[in-house]
N, C-alpha and C positions, 0 to 999 in steps of 0.2 A: 445622416447628419449624424445623431445620437452616437451612432457606433464608430463614426471617425473619430467624434471627441472624445470618447472613452478611450479607444486605442492610442490616441495621442498621449492620453494621462491626464486629460483635464476632468476632474471632478465635477460633474452636472448632472441634473437629472432630465427627465424627458418632459414635464411640464415646463421647466425654463427655457428649453429649447424650443419648443411650439412659441413661448411668449416671446422671446428674442426673435423668432422668424416671424411671426404676427407683426411685430415691431418695425421690422426692415421690409414689409412686404412680400415675403419669399415665402412661395409654396412649394410642396413636392410635384414631380412633372406627371402629368397623365396623360392617357392615350387621345382623350377629347376633352377639348375646353369647357370648363363647367360653366353653364348655362340655366339661370333659375328660369323655369318654365310655371310654376305653381306657387302664385301669389294669393295668400289667403285675405277675405276681407272680414275684420273684426266685427263689422258693423252688420253684415249679412249672416242669416241665419241656415245654417247647413241642414241639409235633408238627413234623415235618419239611415243609419246603416243597415238596410235589408239583406245584405249578402253574410254578412258576419265569415268573412272568408271562405264560404263555401262555394266555391266556384263549380257548381254542378248545374246540368239542366238537362232534362229527360226529351224536351221538344225544341225544336227552333224557336227563336223569338220569345223565350221566355226571359233569358237573362244577358243582358249586353253590358260590357265593361267599355271604357272610353279612356284615354287621356291624350297628353300633348307633348311632344319631344321636337328636336330640333336638328336642322340637317344645314351642316357646315358648307360653305361655297367661297369662292374668291371674292365674289363680288357681296358677300354680308350671308347673315342667317336665313333661312326658309324655317318657318315652324309647321309640324305635322301634327294633325289631328284625326285620330284615327276611333271608330266604334268597331267592335268586335261581338261577333255571337257565340256565347260560350259551347253552345251545344257542338258545334263544327270546328270552332276556332276561326273561323272565316271572316275576314274584314268586309263587313258589310257597309261601312263608310267612311269616307274619308275626305280630307281638306287640306290644303298647302296655300299658307300667305307669307307676307313679309311681317305680320305684326300678330300681336297676342290678345288680340279683341275678342268679344265675344262673337262676333260673327264668324271667327273660325270655327267654333266648335257648334256654332247652328248651321253651318254650311256641311259639315260632317253628319250631324243628326237628320238633316234632311235628306240627306243621299240615301240613308240606312232607312227612313221612314218610306222613301218611295219606292225603294227595292224590295224591301220586308212585307211592308203593310201590317205590322205589327199591332195586337192587341192586348193592353195591358202587360207591357213589358216591362221589366226591370232595367231602368240604365244606372250604372255602377261607375262612380268616377271618384277623384280625390275632391278637394275644398278649394280648389283654383277659384279665383274671382270670377272665372267664365261660366263654371257651371252653378256658381251661387248667385249669378245675375239674373234679375227680373225678365228680361228678356228670354234667357234660356228655360225659366220655370214655367213661364207663359207658353212658349212653343211646346212645353211636355206635356202641359194640361190639353191645349188644343189636340194633341196627338193621340192623347191616352197614354202616355210614356210617365212610369212611376220612378222618379228621380231615387239614388242613394248615393251617400258617400261615404266614404270611409275616415278612418280618424287622420289627425293632422302628424305629417313626419313619418309615416308608416308604409314603406313601398309594400308590405306583405297583405295591406287591405285591398291592394289593386295589382296582384303579383300577376294577373294573366294579361295583361297590358304590357306591364312592365317584361314578361318576358317577351312579348312580340317585339319591344324595341331593344331588347338585346338581341334577339334573330337580325333584325333590321341592320344592327349597327355592326354584328359580327360579319354577316353575309354581304352586306354591301357598302356601307359607310366607311369601314376601315380597309374598304380594297380600292376604292375610287378616289378621286379628287374631282372636284366638280369646277369648272374654269366660272360658269354662268349659273345663274338660278333657273333657266329654261333648262340647263342639261341636268341640273338636277329633279327638276320636275318629271322629265321623260324617263330618268332612271328610276326614280321612287314610283312612278306609275306602272312601268315595266315591271317590278320587281313586285307589287302587290297583286296586280291582274294577270300578268302573264306567268308569275313562279309561284309566289305564295300560294294563293288560293287554288289555282287548278293543279298544282304540281307539288308542292311541298309538303312532305309526310310528316305526321306529327303521331309520337308514341302513345298519345292520350287517346286517338281515335283508331288504334289498331293499324298505325303506320299506313294511313291513308291521307291523301290531301282532303283539306274542307271541302271542295267541288266532290269529289269522290264518296266520300262519307256521305253528304246529303243524298248523293246521286243512290247510290248503295241502300240508303235506308228506308226511301220513298219510292223508288223504284224496281219491283221484284224481278226485273228481266235483267237490271244490271246486276241484281245479287246472284240468280240462279238462272243463266244463260240457258237451260235445258228449256225454260217455261216458254220461249217463242217457239220452240218446234211442233211441227203439227202431230196431232195422236194418232199413235198406231192401231189401227181396228184389232189385228191379229198379229202376235208376237210369233216369230220363228221358235219353232220346238213346241208350240204349244197344242194341246189336245183337238184345237178348233182350226190347225194350220193344214191336218191331212183334208178337211172335207170343204176347202177353198178349191177354187178353180182357177188354173193359171190362165194368167193374162198375157198375153204376148205383150212384151214393152214396145213401147211408142218412140223409138230412139230419133233422134235428130240425124235428119238424113244427111248432115255436113260432115256427121261422126261415125258414119256407117260406112265401111269398107265396100267400095264398087266392084263388079266384075273384072277379072283380070284381061286385060287387051293384049294379047303379042304382037310384037312388031318387029321389022327388021330381022336383026341374025336370029334372034331369040324365035321367032315366028318359024323359022328354017329349021331350028334346032327340035321344035318340039314336033312339026309334021315328020321329020325322020324318026324321032323316036317312036311314035304312033304308027309308022309303018313299019319297023322292025319289031314291035310287040306281036307276041303269037297270036294267035286265033283265039285262044282262051282268054286272053285280056290279062294275064299274068307276065312277067319279065322272069327271063332265066335266074335271074340273080335271086328273086322272090321266093324259088322253089326251095323246099328245104330237101336235104339229101334223105 
């Protein structure tokens, strides 16, 4: 708008354009409609920031990040609440509802607690009314969860959750249009449980998926397949190999070749060949000059 006005020769500033557009209820076009999901309560006391933008965890269930976004459909908005384990980037809890009440974040938190059984995990979020509510604080105390909240209006204080929502928007929401809310629920469920957690690779965890990364860390067989092999008592070529006694292999009878039985025309040819063979047992073609 400002560039068009300047090109037409109209002397105007950027702030005046913004003021005139606001008075006329005009906004620039965006890929997604702006929906406010974070509403801060001025009366509630937020939890302290225990993370300080350090989204690192040496073990699972040490630090969780949580946030809320929206999913547009032809029949109205759905709201998605997620809980992500910073250790593996795995979505350990999520819930979808048609409202932004505290029950939404409680469902996601309960799912994460039931799946992971944490002890003293830090739950980091923004200062939305859902997270500063009495019901949410009570549930955290009952489960031994330590709430943590970033500053107001700063997306970097919850960057990992925002990164997941950017991935969801880019790889799912921008590519599809949902006619019904049931269709959107199925699509989000499939994206999280069938793609993001088990298959979606992340550069921060060695280009592995969250499920594969956790399995590699805690399952030695997955990290080194050779560990599942049986130990070898004597290696070929070692000094002890010459003193071992050769044991005939016990092969599967189905895999061994049976005796050759001739039949029909082949049997006649074999008998004729034996008749023509000299008494010494060697054929004339076998004799060297």
